[in-house]
C-alpha positions in Angstrom: 0.0 0.0 0.0 1.4 3.4 -1.0 2.1 5.8 1.8 -0.6 8.3 2.4 2.0 11.0 2.1 2.2 10.4 -1.6 -1.6 10.4 -1.9 -1.6 13.8 -0.1 0.7 15.3 -2.7 -2.0 14.8 -5.3 -4.0 17.5 -3.4 -1.6 20.1 -4.8 -1.4 18.7 -8.3 2.0 17.1 -8.1 0.9 14.6 -10.7 1.1 17.4 -13.3 4.8 18.3 -12.8 6.0 17.5 -16.4 3.3 19.6 -18.0 3.8 22.4 -15.6 7.6 22.4 -16.2 7.1 22.4 -19.9 4.8 25.3 -19.6 7.2 27.2 -17.5 9.9 26.7 -20.1 7.6 28.0 -22.8 6.8 31.2 -20.8 9.1 33.8 -19.5 8.6 36.1 -16.5 10.9 38.8 -17.9 8.0 41.2 -18.6 7.3 41.3 -15.0 11.0 42.1 -14.2 10.8 44.9 -16.7 7.8 46.5 -15.0 8.9 47.9 -11.7 6.3 47.9 -9.0 4.7 51.1 -7.8 2.4 51.8 -4.9 -1.1 51.0 -6.0 -4.5 50.6 -4.4 -4.7 47.6 -2.1 -7.0 44.9 -3.3 -9.2 42.8 -1.0 -9.1 39.1 -2.0 -11.1 38.0 1.0 -10.3 34.9 3.0 -9.4 31.5 1.8 -11.9 28.9 3.1 -10.4 27.6 6.2 -10.8 24.3 8.1 -10.8 23.7 11.8 -9.1 20.5 12.7 -10.4 18.4 15.6 -7.3 16.8 16.9 -5.6 18.4 19.8 -2.3 16.5 20.0 -1.6 17.3 23.6 -1.6 15.0 26.6 -1.8 16.0 30.2 -1.3 12.8 32.3 -2.9 14.3 35.5 -1.9 12.9 38.9 0.0 10.0 37.5 2.2 12.6 35.8 4.0 12.9 39.2 5.0 9.2 38.9 6.1 9.7 35.3 8.3 12.6 36.4 9.9 10.4 39.1 10.6 7.7 36.5 12.1 10.3 34.1 14.3 11.5 37.0 15.4 8.0 37.8 16.2 7.3 34.2 18.2 10.5 34.0 20.2 9.4 37.0 20.8 6.0 35.3 21.5 7.6 32.0 22.6 11.2 32.3 24.4 11.3 28.9 23.0 13.4 26.1 21.4 11.8 23.1 24.1 10.1 21.1 23.2 11.4 17.7 26.6 11.3 16.2 27.2 7.8 17.6 24.0 6.4 16.1 24.8 8.0 12.8 28.2 6.4 12.7 26.8 3.1 13.7 24.2 3.1 11.0 26.4 4.5 8.2 29.4 2.2 8.9 27.2 -0.9 9.2 24.6 0.0 6.6 25.3 -3.2 4.6 25.4 -5.4 7.8 28.2 -6.8 9.8 29.9 -9.6 7.9 32.6 -12.0 9.2 35.1 -10.3 11.4 33.9 -6.8 10.7 33.1 -6.3 14.4 36.8 -6.7 15.1 37.7 -3.7 13.1 39.1 -0.9 15.3 36.4 1.6 14.2 33.6 -0.8 15.1 35.3 -1.7 18.4 35.5 2.0 19.3 31.8 2.5 18.4 30.8 -0.5 20.5 32.8 0.8 23.4 31.1 4.2 23.0 27.7 2.5 22.9 28.6 0.5 26.0 29.7 3.6 27.8 26.4 5.3 26.9 24.5 2.2 28.1 26.7 1.8 31.2 23.9 2.7 33.7 21.5 0.2 32.1 24.2 -2.5 31.9 25.1 -2.1 35.6 21.5 -2.2 36.8 20.6 -5.0 34.4 23.6 -7.0 35.7 22.5 -6.5 39.3 19.0 -7.5 38.3 20.3 -10.7 36.7 22.3 -11.4 39.8 19.2 -10.9 41.8 17.2 -13.2 39.5 19.9 -16.0 39.7 20.7 -15.6 43.4 17.3 -15.4 44.9 16.3 -19.0 44.1 19.6 -20.3 45.2 19.5 -18.3 48.4 16.0 -19.5 49.0 17.0 -23.1 48.5 19.9 -22.8 50.9 17.8 -20.9 53.4 15.2 -23.7 53.3 17.7 -26.4 53.7 19.4 -24.4 56.5 16.2 -24.1 58.4 15.4 -27.8 58.0 18.7 -28.4 59.8 17.5 -26.2 62.6 19.9 -23.4 61.6 19.2 -20.0 60.1 16.4 -19.5 62.7 14.9 -22.9 62.1 15.5 -24.2 65.6 12.2 -24.0 67.7 14.0 -22.5 70.6 14.2 -18.9 71.5 16.8 -17.6 73.8 15.4 -14.9 76.0 17.1 -11.6 76.2 16.5 -8.6 78.3 16.0 -6.4 75.3 13.6 -8.8 73.6 10.6 -6.5 73.7 12.7 -3.7 72.1 13.9 -6.0 69.3 10.4 -7.2 68.7 9.2 -3.6 68.4 12.0 -2.7 66.1 11.4 -5.7 63.8 7.6 -5.1 63.8 8.0 -1.4 63.0 10.5 -2.1 60.2 8.3 -4.7 58.7 5.3 -2.5 58.8 7.3 0.3 57.1 8.6 -2.1 54.5 5.1 -3.5 53.9 3.7 0.0 53.5 6.4 0.8 50.9 5.6 -2.5 49.3 2.0 -1.5 49.1 2.9 1.8 47.6 5.1 0.1 45.0 2.5 -2.4 44.0 -0.1 0.4 43.9 2.2 2.4 41.5 2.6 -0.7 39.4 -1.1 -1.3 39.3 -1.9 2.3 38.5 0.5 2.2 35.6 -1.1 -1.0 34.4 -4.5 0.4 34.6 -3.4 3.7 32.9 -2.5 1.7 29.8 -6.0 0.2 29.7 -7.6 3.6 30.3 -5.7 5.3 27.5 -6.7 2.7 24.9 -10.0 4.7 24.6 -8.0 7.9 24.1 -6.0 6.2 21.4 -9.2 5.4 19.6 -10.3 9.0 19.9 -6.9 10.2 18.5 -7.2 7.7 15.6 -10.7 8.8 14.8 -10.0 12.6 15.0 -6.8 12.3 12.9 -8.6 10.4 10.2 -11.4 13.0 10.2 -8.8 15.7 10.0 -7.3 14.1 7.0 -10.7 13.8 5.4 -11.3 17.5 6.1 -7.9 18.2 4.7 -8.9 16.4 1.5 -12.3 17.9 1.2 -11.4 21.5 1.7 -8.3 21.6 -0.5 -10.2 21.7 -3.9 -12.4 24.5 -2.7 -9.3 26.4 -1.6 -7.6 25.9 -4.9 -10.7 27.0 -6.8 -10.9 30.1 -4.6 -7.3 31.0 -5.5 -8.0 30.8 -9.2 -11.4 32.5 -8.8 -9.8 35.5 -7.1 -8.0 36.3 -10.4 -11.3 37.9 -11.3 -10.8 40.5 -8.5 -7.5 41.7 -10.0 -8.9 41.4 -13.5 -12.0 43.5 -12.7 -9.9 46.2 -11.1 -7.7 46.3 -14.2 -10.7 46.5 -16.4 -12.1 49.3 -14.3 -8.9 51.2 -14.7 -8.9 50.5 -18.4 -12.5 51.7 -18.7 -11.5 54.9 -17.0 -8.2 55.3 -18.7 -9.2 58.7 -20.0 -9.8 60.0 -16.4 -6.8 58.2 -14.9 -4.2 58.4 -17.6 -5.5 61.6 -19.3 -6.0 63.2 -16.0 -2.4 62.6 -15.0 -1.2 63.9 -18.3 -3.3 67.0 -17.8 -2.0 67.5 -14.3 1.6 67.3 -15.5 1.0 69.7 -18.5 -1.1 72.2 -16.7 1.9 73.5 -14.7 3.1 75.0 -18.0 -0.3 75.6 -19.7 -2.5 77.1 -17.1 -0.3 80.1 -16.2 -0.3 81.1 -19.9 -4.1 80.8 -20.0 -4.4 82.8 -16.7 -2.2 85.6 -18.0 -4.2 85.8 -21.2 -7.4 86.0 -19.2 -5.9 88.7 -17.0 -5.1 90.7 -20.2 -8.7 90.4 -21.2 -9.7 91.9 -17.8 -7.1 94.6 -18.3 -8.7 95.5 -21.6 -12.1 96.0 -20.1 -10.8 97.9 -17.2 -8.8 100.2 -19.5 -11.9 100.9 -21.6 -14.0 101.7 -18.6 -11.3 104.0 -17.2 -11.0 105.8 -20.5 -14.8 106.1 -20.9 -15.1 107.6 -17.4 -12.3 110.1 -18.1 -14.0 111.2 -21.4 -17.3 111.6 -19.7 -16.0 113.5 -16.7 -13.9 115.7 -19.0 -16.9 116.7 -21.0 -18.9 117.5 -17.8 -16.1 119.6 -16.4 -15.4 121.5 -19.6 -19.1 122.4 -19.9 -19.3 123.5 -16.2 -16.1 125.6 -16.3 -17.4 127.4 -19.4 -20.6 128.5 -17.6 -18.8 129.3 -14.4 -16.2 131.4 -16.3 -19.0 133.5 -17.9 -20.7 134.0 -14.6 -17.5 135.1 -12.9 -16.7 137.4 -15.7 -20.1 139.1 -15.5 -20.0 139.4 -11.7 -16.4 140.8 -11.8 -17.4 143.4 -14.3 -20.5 144.4 -12.4 -18.6 144.6 -9.1 -15.9 146.7 -10.9 -18.7 149.1 -12.0 -20.0 149.4 -8.5 -16.5 150.2 -7.2 -16.2 153.0 -9.8 -19.1 154.7 -8.1 -18.3 158.3 -6.9 -19.2 157.2 -3.4 -15.9 155.2 -3.3 -13.9 158.4 -3.5 -15.0 159.8 -0.1 -12.4 159.6 2.7 -12.3 156.2 4.4 -14.5 154.5 1.9 -11.8 154.9 -0.7 -9.5 152.6 1.1 -12.2 149.9 1.4 -13.1 150.1 -2.2 -9.5 150.0 -3.3 -9.1 146.8 -1.1 -12.1 145.2 -2.8 -10.9 146.3 -6.2 -7.6 144.6 -5.5 -9.4 141.2 -5.0 -11.4 141.3 -8.2 -8.7 139.2 -10.0 -9.5 136.3 -7.6 -12.9 135.9 -9.2 -11.4 133.5 -11.8 -11.2 129.8 -12.6 -8.3 127.7 -11.2 -8.5 124.5 -13.4 -8.5 124.6 -17.1 -10.0 121.4 -18.5 -10.3 122.7 -22.0 -6.5 122.3 -22.5 -6.4 118.6 -21.6 -5.6 116.1 -24.4 -8.3 114.1 -26.0 -8.5 110.2 -25.3 -11.0 109.3 -27.9 -8.4 107.8 -30.2 -7.1 105.3 -27.7 -10.7 104.6 -26.7 -11.6 103.9 -30.3 -8.7 101.6 -30.6 -9.7 99.7 -27.5 -13.3 99.4 -28.8 -11.9 97.9 -32.0 -9.7 95.4 -30.0 -12.6 94.5 -27.8 -14.8 93.6 -30.7 -12.8 90.3 -30.7 -13.9 88.2 -27.7 -10.5 87.2 -26.3 -12.0 85.5 -23.3 -14.0 83.3 -25.5 -10.9 82.3 -27.4 -9.1 81.6 -24.2 -12.0 79.5 -23.0 -11.8 77.5 -26.2 -8.1 76.8 -25.4 -9.2 75.8 -21.9 -11.7 73.4 -23.3 -9.3 72.0 -25.8 -6.7 71.4 -23.0 -9.3 70.0 -20.6 -10.4 67.6 -23.3 -7.2 65.5 -22.7 -9.2 62.7 -21.0 -11.5 62.2 -24.0 -8.6 62.4 -26.4 -6.8 59.6 -24.4 -9.9 57.5 -24.3 -10.4 57.7 -28.1 -6.7 57.0 -28.9 -6.5 54.0 -26.6 -9.8 52.4 -27.4 -8.4 49.6 -29.5 -5.6 48.9 -27.0 -8.1 48.6 -24.2 -10.2 46.1 -26.2 -7.1 44.0 -26.8 -6.0 44.0 -23.2 -9.5 43.0 -22.1 -9.5 40.1 -24.5 -6.1 39.0 -23.3 -7.1 39.2 -19.6 -10.2 37.0 -20.3 -7.9 34.5 -22.1 -5.4 34.5 -19.2 -8.2 34.0 -16.7 -9.4 31.0 -18.7 -5.9 29.6 -18.8 -5.5 29.8 -15.1 -8.8 28.1 -14.4 -8.2 25.6 -17.1 -4.7 24.9 -15.7 -6.2 24.1 -12.3 -8.7 21.8 -13.9 -6.1 20.1 -15.9 -5.1 17.8 -13.0 -7.3 15.0 -11.6 -7.6 16.6 -8.2 -11.2 15.6 -7.4 -10.8 11.9 -8.4 -7.5 11.7 -6.5 -9.2 13.3 -3.4 -12.1 10.9 -3.8 -9.6 7.9 -3.8 -7.7 9.4 -0.9 -10.9 9.8 1.1 -11.9 6.2 0.2 -8.5 5.1 1.3 -8.9 6.8 4.6 -12.4 5.3 5.1 -11.1 1.8 4.4 -8.1 2.4 6.6 -10.3 3.5 9.4 -12.5 0.4 9.0 -9.4 -1.8 9.0 -8.1 -0.2 12.1 -11.4 -0.4 13.9 -11.6 -4.1 12.9 -8.5 -4.6 15.1 -10.1 -2.9 18.1 -11.6 -6.2 19.6 -8.3 -8.0 19.2 -6.5 -5.0 20.8 -9.0 -5.0 23.6 -8.5 -8.7 24.1 -4.7 -8.5 24.0 -4.9 -5.6 26.4 -7.1 -7.6 28.7 -4.5 -10.5 28.7 -1.8 -8.0 29.3 -3.8 -6.4 32.1 -4.5 -9.9 33.6 -0.8 -10.8 33.4 0.2 -7.5 35.1 -2.5 -8.0 37.8 -1.2 -11.5 38.4 2.3 -10.1 38.8 1.0 -7.5 41.2 -1.0 -10.2 43.0 2.3 -11.9 43.8 3.4 -8.9 45.7 -0.1 -8.5 47.2 0.1 -12.1 48.4 3.3 -11.4 50.2 1.8 -8.2 51.6 -1.3 -10.1 52.7 0.8 -12.6 54.7 2.8 -9.8 56.1 -0.1 -7.8 57.3 -2.1 -10.9 58.5 1.0 -12.1 60.3 1.5 -8.7 61.9 -2.1 -8.5 62.8 -2.4 -12.0 64.3 1.0 -11.8 66.0 0.3 -8.4 67.5 -3.2 -9.3 68.7 -2.3 -12.8 70.0 1.0 -11.8 71.6 1.0 -12.1 75.4 4.0 -10.7 77.1 3.3 -12.9 80.2 3.4 -16.1 78.1 6.7 -18.0 77.7 7.9 -18.9 74.2 6.6 -22.5 74.7 3.2 -21.3 76.0 2.4 -18.7 73.3 -1.2 -18.7 72.1 -2.6 -20.1 68.9 -3.2 -16.6 67.4 0.3 -15.5 68.0 1.7 -18.7 66.6 -0.5 -18.3 63.5 0.9 -14.8 63.0 4.4 -16.2 63.1 3.5 -18.9 60.6 1.9 -16.4 58.3 5.1 -14.3 58.3 7.1 -17.4 57.4 4.7 -18.1 54.6 5.4 -14.5 53.4 9.1 -15.3 53.4 8.5 -18.5 51.4 6.4 -16.7 48.8 8.9 -13.9 48.6 11.6 -16.4 47.7 9.3 -18.0 45.2 8.1 -14.8 43.5 11.0 -12.4 43.9 13.2 -13.7 41.1 10.2 -13.9 38.7 9.3 -10.3 39.5 12.9 -9.2 39.1 13.0 -10.9 35.7 10.0 -8.9 34.6 11.5 -5.8 36.0 14.8 -6.2 34.2 13.2 -7.0 30.9 10.8 -4.1 31.0 13.5 -1.8 32.4 15.9 -2.6 29.5 13.3 -2.3 26.9 11.2 0.6 28.2 14.2 2.6 29.5 16.1 2.5 26.3 13.0 3.3 24.3 12.4 6.3 26.5 16.0 7.5 26.2 16.6 6.6 22.5 13.2 7.3 21.0 10.8 9.2 23.2 13.1 11.9 24.5 14.7 12.6 21.1 11.2 12.5 19.6 10.0 15.0 22.1 12.9 17.5 21.5 13.0 16.6 17.7 16.6 15.3 17.9 15.5 12.1 16.2 14.6 14.1 13.0 18.2 15.3 12.8 19.3 11.6 12.6 16.8 10.8 9.9 17.6 14.0 8.0 21.3 13.3 8.0 22.5 13.2 4.4 22.9 9.6 3.1 21.6 8.2 6.4 18.8 6.1 5.1 20.2 5.2 1.7 23.9 5.5 0.7 22.9 6.8 -2.7 20.2 9.3 -1.6 21.3 12.5 0.1 17.8 13.4 1.6 15.4 10.6 2.5 12.1 12.5 2.3 12.3 14.1 -1.2 13.9 10.9 -2.5 10.8 9.0 -1.4 8.2 11.6 -2.5 9.7 13.1 -5.6 12.5 10.7 -6.5 14.8 13.6 -6.2 17.0 13.3 -3.1 18.9 16.5 -3.9 16.0 18.7 -2.9 16.7 20.4 0.5 13.7 19.0 2.2 13.9 17.4 5.6 11.4 15.8 7.9 12.3 18.3 10.6 11.5 21.3 8.4 8.3 19.7 7.2 7.2 19.0 10.8 7.9 22.6 11.8 5.8 23.9 9.0 3.0 21.5 9.6 3.1 22.1 13.4 2.6 25.9 12.6 -0.3 24.9 10.4 1.3 26.1 7.2 0.3 24.9 3.8 1.5 21.6 2.4 2.9 23.6 -0.6 5.4 25.3 1.8 6.0 22.2 4.0 7.0 20.0 1.1 8.7 22.8 -0.8 6.6 22.0 -3.8 7.9 25.1 -5.6 11.0 23.1 -6.5 8.8 20.8 -8.5 5.7 22.7 -9.1 6.1 26.5 -9.1 2.6 27.7 -9.3 3.7 31.3 -8.8 6.0 31.1 -11.8 3.2 29.8 -13.8 1.0 32.7 -12.7 3.7 35.2 -13.5 4.2 33.6 -16.9 0.5 33.8 -17.6 -0.3 37.2 -16.2 2.9 39.0 -17.3 3.0 37.5 -20.7 5.1 39.1 -23.4 2.0 39.7 -25.4 0.5 41.8 -22.5 3.7 43.7 -22.1 3.8 44.4 -25.9 0.2 45.7 -25.9 0.7 47.9 -22.8 4.0 49.3 -24.1 2.2 50.3 -27.4 0.0 52.8 -25.5 0.7 56.2 -27.1 -1.2 59.4 -26.8 -0.8 62.1 -29.5 -1.5 65.7 -28.4 -0.2 67.5 -31.5 -3.7 68.5 -32.6 -4.3 70.5 -29.5 -4.2 74.4 -29.9 -4.2 76.5 -26.8 -4.8 80.0 -28.4 -6.0 80.7 -31.9 -4.2 83.2 -34.1 -7.1 85.6 -33.7 -6.5 85.7 -30.0 -2.8 86.3 -30.5 -3.6 89.2 -32.9 -6.0 90.6 -30.4 -3.3 90.7 -27.7 -0.9 92.4 -30.1 -3.6 95.0 -31.0 -4.2 95.7 -27.3 -0.5 96.5 -26.9 -0.8 99.0 -29.8 -3.9 100.9 -28.8 -1.9 104.0 -27.7 -2.6 103.8 -24.0 1.0 104.7 -23.4 0.6 108.0 -25.4 -1.9 109.6 -23.0 -0.6 112.4 -20.8 -2.0 111.1 -17.5 0.0 113.6 -15.5 -1.8 116.6 -17.0 -5.1 115.0 -16.1 -4.0 114.4 -12.5 -2.6 118.0 -12.2 -5.9 119.6 -13.3 -8.0 117.3 -11.2 -6.0 118.1 -8.1 -6.6 121.9 -8.6 -9.6 123.8 -7.1 -12.5 125.0 -9.3 -11.9 128.7 -8.6 -8.8 130.6 -7.5 -10.5 131.6 -4.2 -13.3 130.1 -2.2 -16.4 132.0 -3.4 -18.2 131.6 -0.1 -15.2 133.0 1.8 -14.9 135.8 -0.7 -18.6 136.7 -0.4 -18.4 136.7 3.4 -15.3 138.9 3.3 -17.0 141.2 0.8 -20.1 141.5 3.0 -17.9 142.2 6.0 -16.2 145.0 4.2 -19.5 146.4 3.1 -20.6 146.5 6.7 -17.7 148.9 7.4 -19.1 151.4 4.9 -21.6 154.0 5.8 -25.1 153.0 5.1 -26.3 153.8 1.7 -26.5 152.6 -1.8 -22.9 151.5 -2.0 -23.2 149.3 1.0 -26.4 147.7 -0.4 -24.8 147.2 -3.8 -21.8 145.4 -2.3 -24.0 143.2 -0.3 -26.0 142.4 -3.4 -22.7 141.4 -5.1 -21.9 139.1 -2.2 -25.3 137.5 -2.5 -24.8 137.0 -6.2 -21.4 135.4 -5.6 -23.0 133.0 -3.1 -25.6 132.1 -5.6 -22.9 131.4 -8.3 -21.1 129.1 -5.8 -24.3 127.3 -5.0 -25.5 126.9 -8.6 -22.3 126.2 -10.4 -19.3 125.7 -8.2 -20.8 123.0 -5.9 -21.9 120.8 -8.9 -18.5 121.1 -10.4 -16.8 120.2 -7.2 -19.0 117.2 -7.0 -18.1 116.2 -10.5 -14.4 116.6 -9.7 -14.9 114.4 -6.6 -16.4 111.8 -8.9 -13.4 112.0 -11.2 -11.1 111.5 -8.2 -13.3 108.5 -7.0 -13.0 106.9 -10.4 -9.4 106.2 -10.1 -9.5 106.5 -7.1 -10.0 107.0 -10.9 -6.7 108.7 -10.6 -5.2 105.8 -8.8 -6.5 103.4 -11.4 -5.1 105.7 -14.0 -1.7 105.5 -12.4 -1.9 101.7 -12.5 -3.1 101.9 -16.0 -0.3 104.3 -16.8 2.1 101.7 -15.4 0.4 98.9 -17.2 0.6 100.9 -20.5 4.3 101.3 -20.1 4.7 97.5 -19.4 1.9 96.4 -21.8 4.1 95.4 -24.7 6.4 93.4 -22.5 3.5 91.6 -20.8 1.8 90.8 -24.1 5.0 89.5 -25.5 5.5 87.3 -22.4 1.9 86.0 -22.6 2.4 85.1 -26.3 5.7 83.5 -25.6 4.3 81.4 -22.7 1.4 80.2 -24.9 3.8 79.4 -27.8 6.0 77.5 -25.3 3.1 75.5 -24.0 2.0 74.7 -27.5 5.5 73.7 -28.4 5.6 71.5 -25.3 2.4 69.8 -26.2 3.4 69.4 -29.8 6.9 68.2 -29.3 7.8 67.4 -25.7 4.5 66.0 -24.5 5.5 62.5 -25.6 7.9 62.4 -22.7 5.1 63.3 -20.2 2.8 60.9 -21.9 5.4 58.1 -21.7 6.1 58.9 -18.1 2.4 58.8 -17.1 1.7 55.8 -19.3 4.5 53.9 -17.5 2.9 54.8 -14.2 -0.5 53.6 -15.4 1.0 50.4 -16.6 2.8 49.9 -13.3 -0.5 50.3 -11.6 -2.0 47.7 -13.8 0.9 45.4 -13.2 0.7 46.2 -9.4 -2.8 44.7 -9.3 -1.5 41.4 -10.7 1.5 41.6 -8.4 -0.8 41.8 -5.4 -2.7 38.8 -6.8 0.4 36.7 -7.3 1.8 37.6 -3.9 -1.5 36.8 -2.3 -1.6 33.4 -4.1 2.0 32.7 -3.0 1.2 33.6 0.7 -2.0 31.6 0.6 -0.3 28.6 -0.9 2.3 28.7 1.8 0.1 29.5 4.8 -3.6 28.8 4.1 -4.1 26.3 1.3 -4.0 22.6 2.3 -2.8 23.4 5.9 -0.9 20.3 6.9 -1.5 20.4 10.7 -2.9 16.8 10.5 0.6 15.6 9.5 2.2 17.0 12.6 -0.8 15.9 14.6 -0.2 12.3 13.4 3.4 12.5 14.5 2.5 14.0 17.8 -0.3 11.4 18.3 2.2 8.6 17.6 4.5 10.2 20.2 1.6 10.5 22.7 0.4 6.9 22.2 3.8 5.3 22.1 5.6 7.3 24.8 3.0 9.0 27.0 0.4 6.2 27.0 2.6 3.1 26.8 6.2 3.7 27.5 5.7 6.0 30.5 3.2 3.5 31.9 5.5 0.6 31.3 8.4 2.4 32.9 6.3 3.4 35.8 5.2 -0.3 36.1 8.7 -1.6 36.4 9.7 1.3 38.6 7.0 0.3 41.2 7.6 -3.4 40.8 11.4 -3.0 41.0 11.0 -1.2 44.2 8.8 -4.0 45.5 11.5 -6.5 44.5 14.2 -4.6 46.5 11.9 -4.3 49.5 11.3 -8.0 49.6 14.8 -8.5 50.9 14.3 -6.5 54.2 10.7 -7.9 54.3 12.2 -11.4 54.3 14.7 -10.6 57.0 12.2 -8.8 59.2 9.6 -11.5 58.8 12.1 -14.2 59.8 13.2 -12.2 62.8 9.8 -11.2 63.9 8.3 -14.7 63.4 10.6 -15.9 66.2 8.7 -13.7 68.7 5.3 -14.9 67.6 5.6 -18.7 66.9 5.3 -21.2 69.8 8.7 -22.6 70.6 9.5 -26.3 71.5 12.0 -25.2 74.2 12.8 -22.1 76.1 15.3 -20.7 78.5 14.4 -20.7 82.2 15.9 -18.2 84.7 16.5 -19.1 88.4 16.3 -16.0 90.4 18.0 -17.5 93.5 21.0 -18.8 91.6 20.8 -16.4 88.6 21.4 -19.4 86.4 19.8 -20.2 83.1 18.6 -23.7 82.7 18.0 -24.9 79.2 18.0 -28.1 77.2 15.2 -29.9 79.1 13.8 -31.1 75.9 16.9 -33.3 75.2 17.6 -34.7 78.6 14.0 -35.5 79.4 13.5 -37.0 76.0 16.4 -39.4 76.2 16.4 -40.1 80.0 19.7 -38.5 80.7 20.1 -37.0 84.1 21.3 -33.5 84.3 23.9 -33.2 87.0 23.4 -29.5 87.4 19.7 -29.8 88.1 19.8 -33.1 90.1 19.0 -31.2 93.3 15.9 -29.6 91.8 12.6 -31.1 91.2 12.0 -32.2 87.7 9.3 -30.5 85.6 8.3 -31.4 82.2 8.7 -28.1 80.4 7.8 -29.7 77.0 4.3 -30.6 78.1 1.9 -29.7 75.3 -1.2 -27.7 76.2 -4.2 -26.7 74.1 -3.4 -23.8 71.7 -4.4 -20.4 72.7 -4.2 -21.3 76.3 -1.4 -20.9 78.9 -0.2 -24.0 80.9 -1.2 -24.1 84.6 1.3 -22.6 87.0 3.2 -25.0 89.2 2.7 -24.3 92.9 6.4 -23.8 93.6 7.2 -21.6 90.6 
């Protein structure tokens, strides 16, 4: 049966490697290299359909974990050396073909064997001690039995009484109780480890079931994930199509933005010249109108002042002015007559009708409308780009549709779904086959459990006799009874303790044999397999080049791809799968199936690059300012605004209307008339003052208001100053505007191709950037989200949990507890033999004579054979070996 690893590879289309490689040779990713990436809008490709795996490959042993930790500590003491990775590699590589003949005698093999023996020194020493125990315990038991039968080794039914007998009995009893308690702890540990294996069988089934379900989920979700990757090409394609549909706005707008830095200032200056034309016309019209009003008003005022001056002069020629003091007043008034005259002369100012007529002729051409046409032509860049790239856009759309079809067709080219169906069927059949073994596994586990329970029962049997012997001996012991008169219950306790000794000799060597066997096997598996598997050192051995096969550098790629030179290791695959990365990344499938390269070759095809590079926008037909507008600007410069004598206007406007203020003059005239004697002359002068006031009111005030209007209009004078300045600079400004427009037109006609090329490259980079995002997203998804291989690491972790945590830890804990029991049987035997002497009924005993302080013993022999004892001949003879009913004390003799 093929390994499921190979079946899993079908999920990522490994079966199509030859076709994909040929396709990669046909295509070239150079167009992509030629198109540098640029910052573009981030696309949202959504989330790849994800799967949640059920298996949680983690084991927490619970309270029994304390025992596991104790066993690990003990094994570390036995074997503190680090994992011999280098030693194992040398052993395997040097003996890969097997040891033949005298190869083991070679120096290098001898050195390796010595290194292995040194590594196993702790196990060797303990195993040797265990074997000594196994071999010696039956022999010691046999000799002990024969020795007791010869009434030695405590077999003599005679107890010599000692003064510290009670103390010794208490010590032996306490020691035996403590030993029995530790024996009980040891057998409990062994039983708990035995039961833990049985309990974890159900967890093993759960792990098997969840791992298979995870593999099925892995197989069922992978096609949908692959389809989702290929379908998301539409997201990038739609964004590209959207940009192509809006190429006028995007590309044309950028071209417009780049050119407007040169074009818009020229347009703005031309528009400002249009505004200056209108303002100049309005200013000249206001000057002409004001000048006419002022000229008409000063004419009427001059006539009125002339008439009033003549009339006042006639009045001063009156004979009354020749009398005494009056003459001086009249002469004074006559001296002021010259003040009744005009100050400003508006009739002498130059006429501005000619420049105004020229302006009117210039303004007949609507320059602003011409400039607006230039604006419209320039702002129509987007439409121009859209029209000129219409065919290219259609070609790109067709190519993108074809590329999308190629991507989808390529993913459908490989038999993914049939392979996944076969893989799922394989998993289902495998699960059924595994489940078919469950009854046999349960039966074997039951036999194992029974065997371990029987082994534990051997210790329990010894413990039972120990505790019953202690119980019966302690309860039946009578300190007033002599060794020969001990009760039945006490005697039974002693016999039970001796039974415990017998069973200890019978079972101890068997138990130690089991301990040594499981210790050697379980301990070495823990140190050589479980520990390196937990810290992943074992992967380094398997991944060592040429470790598995002398002709294959790397084991895993040689098995999967028949290419051992690929830098793929089990350790790297496990790490990727443990982190739930994609199988594409874990197995480094890009070395055999570079899907990213295929996408690049499809998306960035030479044909697409050729089409995009053919994008060209021609702006030579764009005119910013028509010749009529240029002629209009030249005419404006030649209107004669610079020939006007603005200073003469400003000088006359700043003068007053009259030489003197008529109101002040009238008031002064009236004041002088009051100094004259009353009469006709006084009245006449006051009449002239009144007339002057009326002239001021009717003519001067309106003229002053008109002059104020003139001042307000530039405020006309200020505008006139600016216009005067503009008129001096007008030819230069017009020339600059015309030069700027011509420069902009030249830029559009000749140098715009550089701007168009620059912006077109940016636009193409944006288009390429969308596909770059798609390919990068596909690459990331293949490595991290598609066909996430967590089930593979879960299987390895589950094997570690079942093998090491469930079985090996329990086996090691079993021999740890049982080995402790074996060692404790030795003090149990010694203490039981010693303590039984205090509980069993003896055949003879020592007797103390208080008067002579003499110990009399050996009555059993002399009485039995009729031999007189010379020492005791003077004492009455008592039969100390008389048997009495059990559990009852013999009657006391009257002379005791």
